[in-house]
A tleap script that builds the chain and sets N, CA, C and O, in Angstrom:
source leaprc.protein.ff14SB
mol = sequence {
  NMET ALA GLN ILE SER VAL THR ILE ASN GLY
  LYS SER PHE ARG MET ALA CYS ASP ASP GLY
  GLU GLU ASP ARG LEU ILE GLY LEU ALA ALA
  ARG PHE ASP GLY TRP ILE SER GLU LEU LYS
  VAL ALA PHE GLY GLU ILE GLY ASP GLN ARG
  LEU THR VAL MET ALA GLY ILE MET ALA ALA
  ASP GLN LEU SER GLU MET GLU ARG LYS VAL
  ALA GLY LEU GLU GLN GLU ILE ALA ASP ALA
  LYS ARG GLN GLN VAL ASP ALA LEU ASP ASN
  MET SER GLN ASN GLU GLN GLU LEU SER ARG
  ALA ILE ASN THR ALA ALA ALA ARG ILE GLU
  SER LEU ALA ASP GLY LEU SER LYS SER LEU
  ARG SER PRO GLU SER CSER
}
set mol.1.N position { 8.628 31.038 -13.423 }
set mol.1.CA position { 7.514 30.777 -12.330 }
set mol.1.C position { 6.176 31.427 -13.416 }
set mol.1.O position { 6.238 32.414 -14.148 }
set mol.2.N position { 5.161 30.602 -13.228 }
set mol.2.CA position { 4.068 30.840 -14.059 }
set mol.2.C position { 3.164 31.866 -13.235 }
set mol.2.O position { 3.303 31.996 -12.019 }
set mol.3.N position { 2.389 32.462 -13.851 }
set mol.3.CA position { 1.604 33.201 -12.918 }
set mol.3.C position { 0.019 33.023 -13.534 }
set mol.3.O position { -0.263 32.989 -14.732 }
set mol.4.N position { -0.774 32.937 -12.590 }
set mol.4.CA position { -2.332 32.304 -12.747 }
set mol.4.C position { -3.323 33.079 -12.233 }
set mol.4.O position { -2.876 33.891 -11.423 }
set mol.5.N position { -4.510 33.139 -12.396 }
set mol.5.CA position { -5.605 34.078 -11.806 }
set mol.5.C position { -6.530 32.744 -11.166 }
set mol.5.O position { -6.696 31.728 -11.840 }
set mol.6.N position { -7.022 32.876 -9.969 }
set mol.6.CA position { -8.182 32.006 -9.798 }
set mol.6.C position { -9.062 32.740 -9.120 }
set mol.6.O position { -8.729 33.810 -8.610 }
set mol.7.N position { -10.486 32.171 -9.021 }
set mol.7.CA position { -11.451 32.956 -8.593 }
set mol.7.C position { -11.831 32.256 -7.293 }
set mol.7.O position { -11.934 31.031 -7.350 }
set mol.8.N position { -12.072 32.914 -6.036 }
set mol.8.CA position { -12.884 32.190 -4.912 }
set mol.8.C position { -13.603 32.973 -4.393 }
set mol.8.O position { -13.147 34.096 -4.176 }
set mol.9.N position { -14.673 32.732 -4.096 }
set mol.9.CA position { -15.809 33.456 -3.286 }
set mol.9.C position { -16.102 34.406 -4.503 }
set mol.9.O position { -16.737 35.270 -3.899 }
set mol.10.N position { -16.070 34.817 -5.765 }
set mol.10.CA position { -16.459 35.496 -6.360 }
set mol.10.C position { -15.157 36.432 -6.577 }
set mol.10.O position { -15.304 37.423 -7.293 }
set mol.11.N position { -14.013 36.202 -6.055 }
set mol.11.CA position { -12.732 37.347 -6.053 }
set mol.11.C position { -11.850 36.630 -6.673 }
set mol.11.O position { -11.724 35.410 -6.567 }
set mol.12.N position { -11.053 37.534 -7.502 }
set mol.12.CA position { -10.205 37.156 -8.342 }
set mol.12.C position { -8.489 37.298 -7.645 }
set mol.12.O position { -7.982 38.372 -7.321 }
set mol.13.N position { -7.937 36.187 -7.554 }
set mol.13.CA position { -6.728 36.040 -7.070 }
set mol.13.C position { -5.390 35.796 -7.667 }
set mol.13.O position { -5.265 34.657 -8.116 }
set mol.14.N position { -4.215 36.682 -7.805 }
set mol.14.CA position { -3.243 36.160 -8.691 }
set mol.14.C position { -2.093 35.567 -7.962 }
set mol.14.O position { -1.711 36.054 -6.898 }
set mol.15.N position { -1.596 34.654 -8.440 }
set mol.15.CA position { -0.653 33.754 -7.652 }
set mol.15.C position { 0.047 33.319 -8.808 }
set mol.15.O position { -0.270 33.459 -9.990 }
set mol.16.N position { 1.374 32.588 -8.141 }
set mol.16.CA position { 2.386 32.206 -8.680 }
set mol.16.C position { 2.255 30.857 -8.521 }
set mol.16.O position { 1.641 30.428 -7.543 }
set mol.17.N position { 2.811 30.002 -9.456 }
set mol.17.CA position { 3.387 28.522 -9.214 }
set mol.17.C position { 4.454 28.365 -10.403 }
set mol.17.O position { 4.809 29.131 -11.299 }
set mol.18.N position { 4.884 26.820 -9.981 }
set mol.18.CA position { 6.057 26.273 -10.796 }
set mol.18.C position { 5.270 26.212 -12.261 }
set mol.18.O position { 4.048 26.140 -12.389 }
set mol.19.N position { 6.116 26.250 -13.193 }
set mol.19.CA position { 5.730 25.994 -14.318 }
set mol.19.C position { 5.311 24.496 -14.642 }
set mol.19.O position { 6.005 23.561 -14.244 }
set mol.20.N position { 4.224 24.314 -15.332 }
set mol.20.CA position { 3.198 23.101 -15.317 }
set mol.20.C position { 2.410 23.037 -14.501 }
set mol.20.O position { 1.471 22.323 -14.854 }
set mol.21.N position { 2.274 23.577 -13.213 }
set mol.21.CA position { 1.460 23.518 -12.401 }
set mol.21.C position { 0.241 24.192 -12.181 }
set mol.21.O position { -0.524 24.142 -11.217 }
set mol.22.N position { 0.181 24.879 -13.311 }
set mol.22.CA position { -1.230 25.864 -13.485 }
set mol.22.C position { -2.313 25.081 -13.112 }
set mol.22.O position { -3.001 25.293 -12.113 }
set mol.23.N position { -2.490 24.071 -13.998 }
set mol.23.CA position { -3.987 23.285 -14.210 }
set mol.23.C position { -4.115 22.835 -12.839 }
set mol.23.O position { -5.215 23.040 -12.327 }
set mol.24.N position { -3.008 22.122 -11.953 }
set mol.24.CA position { -3.068 21.834 -10.583 }
set mol.24.C position { -3.811 22.977 -9.632 }
set mol.24.O position { -4.835 22.908 -8.952 }
set mol.25.N position { -2.995 23.913 -9.837 }
set mol.25.CA position { -3.472 24.932 -8.749 }
set mol.25.C position { -4.987 25.414 -9.484 }
set mol.25.O position { -6.005 25.161 -8.841 }
set mol.26.N position { -5.079 25.884 -10.397 }
set mol.26.CA position { -6.561 26.013 -10.806 }
set mol.26.C position { -7.780 25.202 -10.139 }
set mol.26.O position { -8.817 25.546 -9.571 }
set mol.27.N position { -7.193 23.986 -10.459 }
set mol.27.CA position { -8.401 22.388 -9.790 }
set mol.27.C position { -8.581 22.990 -7.971 }
set mol.27.O position { -9.543 23.265 -7.253 }
set mol.28.N position { -7.217 22.982 -7.817 }
set mol.28.CA position { -7.202 23.030 -5.922 }
set mol.28.C position { -7.887 24.430 -5.836 }
set mol.28.O position { -8.628 24.523 -4.858 }
set mol.29.N position { -7.835 25.279 -6.440 }
set mol.29.CA position { -8.718 26.729 -6.225 }
set mol.29.C position { -10.309 26.420 -6.598 }
set mol.29.O position { -11.244 26.718 -5.855 }
set mol.30.N position { -10.425 25.833 -7.760 }
set mol.30.CA position { -12.115 25.553 -7.953 }
set mol.30.C position { -12.741 24.617 -6.914 }
set mol.30.O position { -13.907 24.650 -6.520 }
set mol.31.N position { -11.636 23.665 -6.487 }
set mol.31.CA position { -12.243 22.853 -5.175 }
set mol.31.C position { -12.696 23.559 -3.856 }
set mol.31.O position { -13.699 23.421 -3.156 }
set mol.32.N position { -11.443 24.478 -3.757 }
set mol.32.CA position { -11.647 25.278 -2.244 }
set mol.32.C position { -12.999 26.276 -2.326 }
set mol.32.O position { -13.783 26.493 -1.401 }
set mol.33.N position { -13.065 26.939 -3.981 }
set mol.33.CA position { -14.215 27.539 -3.933 }
set mol.33.C position { -15.295 26.738 -3.957 }
set mol.33.O position { -16.074 27.259 -3.158 }
set mol.34.N position { -15.785 25.797 -4.398 }
set mol.34.CA position { -16.817 24.916 -3.982 }
set mol.34.C position { -16.968 24.514 -2.525 }
set mol.34.O position { -18.096 24.233 -2.119 }
set mol.35.N position { -15.943 24.463 -1.717 }
set mol.35.CA position { -16.386 24.522 -0.600 }
set mol.35.C position { -16.899 25.471 0.163 }
set mol.35.O position { -17.787 25.319 1.002 }
set mol.36.N position { -16.313 26.517 -0.138 }
set mol.36.CA position { -16.936 28.084 0.404 }
set mol.36.C position { -18.605 27.827 -0.367 }
set mol.36.O position { -19.624 27.794 0.322 }
set mol.37.N position { -18.609 27.711 -1.441 }
set mol.37.CA position { -20.075 27.806 -2.019 }
set mol.37.C position { -20.831 26.784 -1.273 }
set mol.37.O position { -22.040 27.018 -1.251 }
set mol.38.N position { -20.419 25.601 -0.589 }
set mol.38.CA position { -21.473 24.731 -0.068 }
set mol.38.C position { -21.699 25.693 1.290 }
set mol.38.O position { -22.817 26.024 1.688 }
set mol.39.N position { -20.592 26.034 1.851 }
set mol.39.CA position { -20.676 26.758 3.121 }
set mol.39.C position { -21.876 27.606 3.220 }
set mol.39.O position { -22.719 27.515 4.113 }
set mol.40.N position { -21.894 28.601 2.047 }
set mol.40.CA position { -22.657 29.596 1.735 }
set mol.40.C position { -23.976 29.230 1.532 }
set mol.40.O position { -24.854 30.007 1.906 }
set mol.41.N position { -24.329 27.961 0.894 }
set mol.41.CA position { -25.781 27.898 0.937 }
set mol.41.C position { -26.266 27.254 2.542 }
set mol.41.O position { -27.361 27.462 3.065 }
set mol.42.N position { -25.252 26.519 3.072 }
set mol.42.CA position { -25.810 25.859 4.460 }
set mol.42.C position { -25.609 26.912 5.589 }
set mol.42.O position { -26.041 26.709 6.723 }
set mol.43.N position { -24.844 28.208 5.191 }
set mol.43.CA position { -24.958 29.049 6.422 }
set mol.43.C position { -25.159 30.466 6.077 }
set mol.43.O position { -24.925 31.343 6.909 }
set mol.44.N position { -25.641 30.772 4.720 }
set mol.44.CA position { -25.431 31.842 4.388 }
set mol.44.C position { -24.506 32.749 4.334 }
set mol.44.O position { -23.382 32.372 4.667 }
set mol.45.N position { -24.666 34.093 3.940 }
set mol.45.CA position { -23.688 34.978 4.048 }
set mol.45.C position { -23.057 35.404 5.311 }
set mol.45.O position { -23.604 36.388 5.810 }
set mol.46.N position { -22.134 34.964 5.909 }
set mol.46.CA position { -21.710 34.902 7.352 }
set mol.46.C position { -20.227 35.672 7.485 }
set mol.46.O position { -19.583 35.808 8.526 }
set mol.47.N position { -19.872 36.125 6.185 }
set mol.47.CA position { -18.517 36.913 6.137 }
set mol.47.C position { -17.226 35.988 5.454 }
set mol.47.O position { -17.002 34.831 5.810 }
set mol.48.N position { -16.423 36.714 4.410 }
set mol.48.CA position { -15.691 36.154 3.773 }
set mol.48.C position { -14.591 35.630 4.742 }
set mol.48.O position { -14.088 34.586 4.328 }
set mol.49.N position { -14.203 35.975 5.650 }
set mol.49.CA position { -13.133 35.717 6.636 }
set mol.49.C position { -13.695 34.071 7.234 }
set mol.49.O position { -13.036 33.046 7.062 }
set mol.50.N position { -14.744 34.115 7.792 }
set mol.50.CA position { -15.439 33.142 8.374 }
set mol.50.C position { -15.732 31.714 7.358 }
set mol.50.O position { -15.672 30.542 7.731 }
set mol.51.N position { -16.012 32.146 6.186 }
set mol.51.CA position { -16.347 31.224 5.109 }
set mol.51.C position { -14.788 30.715 4.808 }
set mol.51.O position { -14.668 29.497 4.677 }
set mol.52.N position { -13.829 31.356 4.710 }
set mol.52.CA position { -12.516 31.035 4.202 }
set mol.52.C position { -11.845 29.834 5.567 }
set mol.52.O position { -11.090 28.886 5.348 }
set mol.53.N position { -12.338 30.207 6.774 }
set mol.53.CA position { -11.891 29.500 7.732 }
set mol.53.C position { -12.057 28.417 7.954 }
set mol.53.O position { -11.233 27.539 8.208 }
set mol.54.N position { -13.739 28.354 7.836 }
set mol.54.CA position { -14.396 27.002 7.474 }
set mol.54.C position { -14.129 26.196 7.016 }
set mol.54.O position { -13.992 25.067 7.489 }
set mol.55.N position { -13.890 26.775 5.326 }
set mol.55.CA position { -13.376 25.851 4.172 }
set mol.55.C position { -11.817 25.295 4.471 }
set mol.55.O position { -11.363 24.173 4.250 }
set mol.56.N position { -11.205 26.390 5.011 }
set mol.56.CA position { -9.938 25.753 5.560 }
set mol.56.C position { -10.041 24.346 6.614 }
set mol.56.O position { -9.459 23.262 6.628 }
set mol.57.N position { -10.888 24.859 7.296 }
set mol.57.CA position { -10.929 23.513 8.402 }
set mol.57.C position { -11.408 22.193 7.729 }
set mol.57.O position { -11.034 21.039 7.939 }
set mol.58.N position { -12.346 22.682 6.855 }
set mol.58.CA position { -13.013 21.260 6.360 }
set mol.58.C position { -11.823 20.608 5.007 }
set mol.58.O position { -11.996 19.594 4.331 }
set mol.59.N position { -10.763 21.486 4.948 }
set mol.59.CA position { -9.758 21.081 3.976 }
set mol.59.C position { -8.916 20.157 4.586 }
set mol.59.O position { -8.521 19.064 4.180 }
set mol.60.N position { -8.641 20.918 5.896 }
set mol.60.CA position { -7.706 20.067 6.935 }
set mol.60.C position { -8.456 18.888 7.604 }
set mol.60.O position { -7.828 17.950 8.094 }
set mol.61.N position { -9.485 18.934 7.616 }
set mol.61.CA position { -10.336 17.627 8.174 }
set mol.61.C position { -10.246 16.499 7.187 }
set mol.61.O position { -9.996 15.378 7.629 }
set mol.62.N position { -10.429 16.678 5.856 }
set mol.62.CA position { -10.195 15.958 4.795 }
set mol.62.C position { -8.919 15.262 4.680 }
set mol.62.O position { -8.783 14.055 4.483 }
set mol.63.N position { -7.786 16.330 4.852 }
set mol.63.CA position { -6.348 15.817 4.682 }
set mol.63.C position { -6.002 14.809 5.983 }
set mol.63.O position { -5.265 13.859 5.718 }
set mol.64.N position { -6.502 14.948 7.446 }
set mol.64.CA position { -6.669 14.415 8.280 }
set mol.64.C position { -7.226 13.010 8.033 }
set mol.64.O position { -6.464 12.066 8.240 }
set mol.65.N position { -8.523 12.761 7.596 }
set mol.65.CA position { -8.851 11.584 7.557 }
set mol.65.C position { -8.186 10.841 6.541 }
set mol.65.O position { -8.058 9.647 6.814 }
set mol.66.N position { -7.699 11.235 5.380 }
set mol.66.CA position { -6.881 10.732 4.234 }
set mol.66.C position { -5.648 10.365 4.970 }
set mol.66.O position { -5.169 9.275 4.655 }
set mol.67.N position { -5.044 11.036 5.870 }
set mol.67.CA position { -3.754 10.670 6.778 }
set mol.67.C position { -3.888 9.371 7.294 }
set mol.67.O position { -3.110 8.423 7.187 }
set mol.68.N position { -5.191 9.458 7.982 }
set mol.68.CA position { -5.571 8.144 8.553 }
set mol.68.C position { -5.675 6.831 8.003 }
set mol.68.O position { -5.254 5.781 8.487 }
set mol.69.N position { -6.435 7.062 6.676 }
set mol.69.CA position { -6.650 5.963 5.974 }
set mol.69.C position { -5.061 5.637 5.321 }
set mol.69.O position { -4.704 4.460 5.347 }
set mol.70.N position { -4.403 6.353 4.918 }
set mol.70.CA position { -2.925 6.049 4.469 }
set mol.70.C position { -2.551 5.193 5.316 }
set mol.70.O position { -2.411 3.996 5.065 }
set mol.71.N position { -2.287 5.910 6.770 }
set mol.71.CA position { -1.456 5.106 7.619 }
set mol.71.C position { -2.368 3.586 8.265 }
set mol.71.O position { -1.812 2.589 8.725 }
set mol.72.N position { -3.709 3.774 8.140 }
set mol.72.CA position { -4.054 2.257 8.077 }
set mol.72.C position { -3.783 1.062 6.836 }
set mol.72.O position { -3.622 -0.156 6.913 }
set mol.73.N position { -3.814 2.048 5.625 }
set mol.73.CA position { -3.171 1.209 4.421 }
set mol.73.C position { -1.720 0.725 4.917 }
set mol.73.O position { -1.434 -0.446 5.165 }
set mol.74.N position { -0.873 1.800 5.017 }
set mol.74.CA position { 0.507 1.329 5.382 }
set mol.74.C position { 0.545 0.073 6.317 }
set mol.74.O position { 1.144 -0.907 5.875 }
set mol.75.N position { -0.036 -0.011 7.582 }
set mol.75.CA position { -0.091 -0.960 8.248 }
set mol.75.C position { -0.355 -2.438 7.692 }
set mol.75.O position { 0.330 -3.435 7.917 }
set mol.76.N position { -1.554 -2.336 6.883 }
set mol.76.CA position { -2.028 -3.471 6.416 }
set mol.76.C position { -0.872 -4.058 5.138 }
set mol.76.O position { -0.668 -5.258 4.956 }
set mol.77.N position { -0.253 -3.045 4.404 }
set mol.77.CA position { 0.908 -3.402 3.930 }
set mol.77.C position { 2.047 -3.983 4.390 }
set mol.77.O position { 2.623 -4.883 3.778 }
set mol.78.N position { 2.475 -3.453 5.604 }
set mol.78.CA position { 3.577 -3.906 6.452 }
set mol.78.C position { 3.088 -5.357 6.876 }
set mol.78.O position { 3.862 -6.307 6.764 }
set mol.79.N position { 1.661 -5.541 7.417 }
set mol.79.CA position { 1.140 -6.817 8.112 }
set mol.79.C position { 1.706 -8.054 6.684 }
set mol.79.O position { 2.448 -9.030 6.789 }
set mol.80.N position { 1.017 -7.511 5.471 }
set mol.80.CA position { 0.958 -8.443 4.637 }
set mol.80.C position { 2.438 -9.088 4.348 }
set mol.80.O position { 2.687 -10.280 4.172 }
set mol.81.N position { 3.442 -7.880 4.345 }
set mol.81.CA position { 4.927 -8.233 4.016 }
set mol.81.C position { 5.293 -9.511 5.212 }
set mol.81.O position { 5.771 -10.634 5.050 }
set mol.82.N position { 4.967 -8.991 6.096 }
set mol.82.CA position { 5.209 -10.079 7.525 }
set mol.82.C position { 4.746 -11.397 7.091 }
set mol.82.O position { 5.519 -12.339 6.914 }
set mol.83.N position { 3.599 -11.455 6.937 }
set mol.83.CA position { 3.046 -12.618 6.282 }
set mol.83.C position { 3.531 -13.197 5.306 }
set mol.83.O position { 3.610 -14.426 5.320 }
set mol.84.N position { 3.952 -12.495 4.277 }
set mol.84.CA position { 4.638 -12.968 3.098 }
set mol.84.C position { 6.187 -13.835 3.591 }
set mol.84.O position { 6.507 -15.020 3.496 }
set mol.85.N position { 6.771 -12.862 4.030 }
set mol.85.CA position { 8.295 -13.234 4.842 }
set mol.85.C position { 7.923 -14.767 5.601 }
set mol.85.O position { 8.559 -15.783 5.320 }
set mol.86.N position { 6.737 -14.749 6.650 }
set mol.86.CA position { 6.573 -15.983 7.102 }
set mol.86.C position { 6.162 -17.215 6.216 }
set mol.86.O position { 6.435 -18.375 6.523 }
set mol.87.N position { 5.477 -16.842 5.082 }
set mol.87.CA position { 5.265 -17.821 4.651 }
set mol.87.C position { 6.379 -18.426 3.507 }
set mol.87.O position { 6.379 -19.588 3.100 }
set mol.88.N position { 7.089 -17.623 3.193 }
set mol.88.CA position { 8.405 -18.074 2.524 }
set mol.88.C position { 9.251 -18.791 3.398 }
set mol.88.O position { 9.915 -19.707 2.913 }
set mol.89.N position { 9.342 -18.540 4.581 }
set mol.89.CA position { 10.354 -18.999 5.626 }
set mol.89.C position { 9.545 -20.417 5.792 }
set mol.89.O position { 10.318 -21.359 5.967 }
set mol.90.N position { 8.390 -20.712 5.779 }
set mol.90.CA position { 7.671 -21.791 6.066 }
set mol.90.C position { 8.070 -22.679 5.132 }
set mol.90.O position { 8.426 -23.824 5.411 }
set mol.91.N position { 8.030 -22.148 3.845 }
set mol.91.CA position { 7.833 -22.710 2.372 }
set mol.91.C position { 9.272 -23.278 2.543 }
set mol.91.O position { 9.437 -24.456 2.225 }
set mol.92.N position { 10.290 -22.591 2.995 }
set mol.92.CA position { 11.822 -23.146 2.986 }
set mol.92.C position { 11.990 -24.021 3.982 }
set mol.92.O position { 12.839 -24.889 3.779 }
set mol.93.N position { 11.305 -24.039 5.204 }
set mol.93.CA position { 11.584 -25.149 6.108 }
set mol.93.C position { 10.848 -26.570 5.495 }
set mol.93.O position { 11.313 -27.710 5.531 }
set mol.94.N position { 9.672 -26.161 4.978 }
set mol.94.CA position { 9.213 -27.462 4.282 }
set mol.94.C position { 10.306 -28.078 3.187 }
set mol.94.O position { 10.664 -29.254 3.254 }
set mol.95.N position { 10.671 -27.396 2.434 }
set mol.95.CA position { 11.626 -27.681 1.122 }
set mol.95.C position { 12.665 -28.449 1.948 }
set mol.95.O position { 12.798 -29.654 1.735 }
set mol.96.N position { 13.488 -27.770 2.973 }
set mol.96.CA position { 13.967 -28.638 3.647 }
set mol.96.C position { 13.931 -30.108 4.146 }
set mol.96.O position { 14.708 -31.045 3.964 }
set mol.97.N position { 12.742 -29.991 4.850 }
set mol.97.CA position { 12.194 -30.995 5.506 }
set mol.97.C position { 12.185 -31.966 4.528 }
set mol.97.O position { 12.871 -32.970 4.723 }
set mol.98.N position { 11.486 -31.855 3.425 }
set mol.98.CA position { 11.021 -32.665 2.400 }
set mol.98.C position { 12.415 -33.287 1.870 }
set mol.98.O position { 12.556 -34.501 1.729 }
set mol.99.N position { 13.507 -32.280 1.569 }
set mol.99.CA position { 14.879 -32.690 0.916 }
set mol.99.C position { 15.141 -33.665 1.474 }
set mol.99.O position { 15.239 -34.749 0.898 }
set mol.100.N position { 15.419 -33.383 3.524 }
set mol.100.CA position { 16.054 -34.489 4.318 }
set mol.100.C position { 15.263 -35.914 4.011 }
set mol.100.O position { 15.873 -36.941 3.717 }
set mol.101.N position { 13.917 -35.840 4.113 }
set mol.101.CA position { 13.217 -36.939 3.795 }
set mol.101.C position { 13.484 -37.802 2.684 }
set mol.101.O position { 13.544 -39.025 2.814 }
set mol.102.N position { 13.667 -37.138 1.470 }
set mol.102.CA position { 13.785 -37.717 0.333 }
set mol.102.C position { 15.363 -38.270 0.368 }
set mol.102.O position { 15.563 -39.445 0.060 }
set mol.103.N position { 16.361 -37.500 0.706 }
set mol.103.CA position { 17.639 -37.999 1.110 }
set mol.103.C position { 17.751 -39.344 2.037 }
set mol.103.O position { 18.424 -40.327 1.727 }
set mol.104.N position { 16.921 -39.206 3.305 }
set mol.104.CA position { 16.888 -40.420 3.743 }
set mol.104.C position { 16.099 -41.511 3.172 }
set mol.104.O position { 16.460 -42.670 3.372 }
set mol.105.N position { 15.138 -41.272 2.534 }
set mol.105.CA position { 14.556 -42.514 1.831 }
set mol.105.C position { 15.367 -43.068 0.681 }
set mol.105.O position { 15.452 -44.283 0.509 }
set mol.106.N position { 16.064 -42.041 -0.242 }
set mol.106.CA position { 17.116 -42.498 -1.096 }
set mol.106.C position { 18.236 -43.306 -0.491 }
set mol.106.O position { 18.605 -44.306 -1.106 }
set mol.107.N position { 18.784 -43.000 0.584 }
set mol.107.CA position { 19.804 -43.701 1.366 }
set mol.107.C position { 19.168 -45.266 1.945 }
set mol.107.O position { 19.836 -46.300 1.966 }
set mol.108.N position { 17.838 -45.154 2.361 }
set mol.108.CA position { 17.399 -46.611 2.756 }
set mol.108.C position { 17.143 -47.428 1.496 }
set mol.108.O position { 17.126 -48.649 1.649 }
set mol.109.N position { 16.898 -46.837 0.018 }
set mol.109.CA position { 16.623 -47.877 -0.988 }
set mol.109.C position { 18.322 -48.166 -1.363 }
set mol.109.O position { 18.802 -49.277 -1.587 }
set mol.110.N position { 18.974 -47.020 -1.364 }
set mol.110.CA position { 20.198 -47.694 -1.721 }
set mol.110.C position { 20.638 -48.765 -0.869 }
set mol.110.O position { 21.090 -49.754 -1.447 }
set mol.111.N position { 20.595 -48.772 0.545 }
set mol.111.CA position { 20.815 -49.900 1.274 }
set mol.111.C position { 19.949 -51.172 0.816 }
set mol.111.O position { 20.497 -52.272 0.735 }
set mol.112.N position { 18.980 -51.054 0.604 }
set mol.112.CA position { 18.071 -52.138 0.337 }
set mol.112.C position { 18.584 -52.671 -0.880 }
set mol.112.O position { 18.841 -53.875 -0.854 }
set mol.113.N position { 18.845 -51.897 -2.209 }
set mol.113.CA position { 19.368 -52.411 -3.393 }
set mol.113.C position { 20.536 -52.894 -3.101 }
set mol.113.O position { 20.791 -53.922 -3.729 }
set mol.114.N position { 21.605 -52.426 -2.153 }
set mol.114.CA position { 22.953 -53.254 -2.085 }
set mol.114.C position { 22.538 -54.631 -1.231 }
set mol.114.O position { 23.013 -55.607 -1.810 }
set mol.115.N position { 22.062 -54.870 -0.461 }
set mol.115.CA position { 21.393 -55.778 0.245 }
set mol.115.C position { 20.617 -57.032 -0.564 }
set mol.115.O position { 20.559 -58.239 -0.327 }
set mol.116.N position { 20.175 -56.379 -1.391 }
set mol.116.CA position { 19.242 -57.099 -2.542 }
set mol.116.C position { 20.216 -57.689 -3.638 }
set mol.116.O position { 20.030 -58.820 -4.085 }
set mol.117.N position { 21.221 -56.919 -4.040 }
set mol.117.CA position { 22.204 -57.424 -4.863 }
set mol.117.C position { 23.352 -58.260 -4.143 }
set mol.117.O position { 23.883 -59.267 -4.612 }
set mol.118.N position { 23.601 -57.746 -3.092 }
set mol.118.CA position { 24.569 -58.861 -2.213 }
set mol.118.C position { 23.587 -60.312 -1.960 }
set mol.118.O position { 24.263 -61.336 -1.861 }
set mol.119.N position { 22.308 -60.466 -1.865 }
set mol.119.CA position { 21.857 -61.777 -1.737 }
set mol.119.C position { 21.902 -62.505 -2.916 }
set mol.119.O position { 22.092 -63.721 -2.907 }
set mol.120.N position { 21.695 -61.675 -4.223 }
set mol.120.CA position { 21.546 -62.265 -5.585 }
set mol.120.C position { 22.606 -62.679 -5.942 }
set mol.120.O position { 22.451 -63.553 -6.794 }
set mol.121.N position { 23.927 -62.428 -5.644 }
set mol.121.CA position { 25.248 -62.638 -6.022 }
set mol.121.C position { 25.734 -63.987 -5.087 }
set mol.121.O position { 26.523 -64.798 -5.574 }
set mol.122.N position { 25.288 -64.126 -3.940 }
set mol.122.CA position { 25.586 -65.216 -3.190 }
set mol.122.C position { 24.637 -66.250 -2.899 }
set mol.122.O position { 23.516 -66.051 -2.429 }
set mol.123.N position { 25.233 -67.592 -3.259 }
set mol.123.CA position { 24.200 -68.796 -3.074 }
set mol.123.C position { 23.501 -68.788 -1.996 }
set mol.123.O position { 24.140 -68.525 -0.977 }
set mol.124.N position { 22.566 -68.959 -1.896 }
set mol.124.CA position { 21.677 -69.228 -0.647 }
set mol.124.C position { 21.561 -70.382 -0.220 }
set mol.124.O position { 21.295 -71.297 -1.000 }
set mol.125.N position { 21.726 -70.584 1.052 }
set mol.125.CA position { 21.620 -71.803 1.639 }
set mol.125.C position { 20.219 -72.236 2.046 }
set mol.125.O position { 19.469 -71.626 2.808 }
set mol.126.N position { 20.021 -73.204 1.517 }
set mol.126.CA position { 18.519 -73.703 1.929 }
set mol.126.C position { 18.001 -74.726 2.666 }
set mol.126.O position { 16.782 -74.838 2.796 }
savepdb mol mol.pdb
quit
């Protein structure tokens, strides 16, 4: 397990993370520190605990918004899959109808060819 140090609101915090996750955790801490800096600019020095809570709420708000967007995208994907299945079903039905029509036409052509062949073999009475 790796040990790293991150700085949030001017204070250093020692943290543990899985090996290979150091850069990710440092980036997350920097992002969180950025939110705290934004809040300090907007509200001034209102206390470390209050700033941390407000930044946590900002993070939760962003997470909630992303979850809503993901749910919407998942619904769009499900709708697209249903449309694809419907289109494939329609295509299959069209192919079956076309096949039946071709078979019917082929049978009719064979029947006409047989009739023509018979009429050409037998003498016509005029």
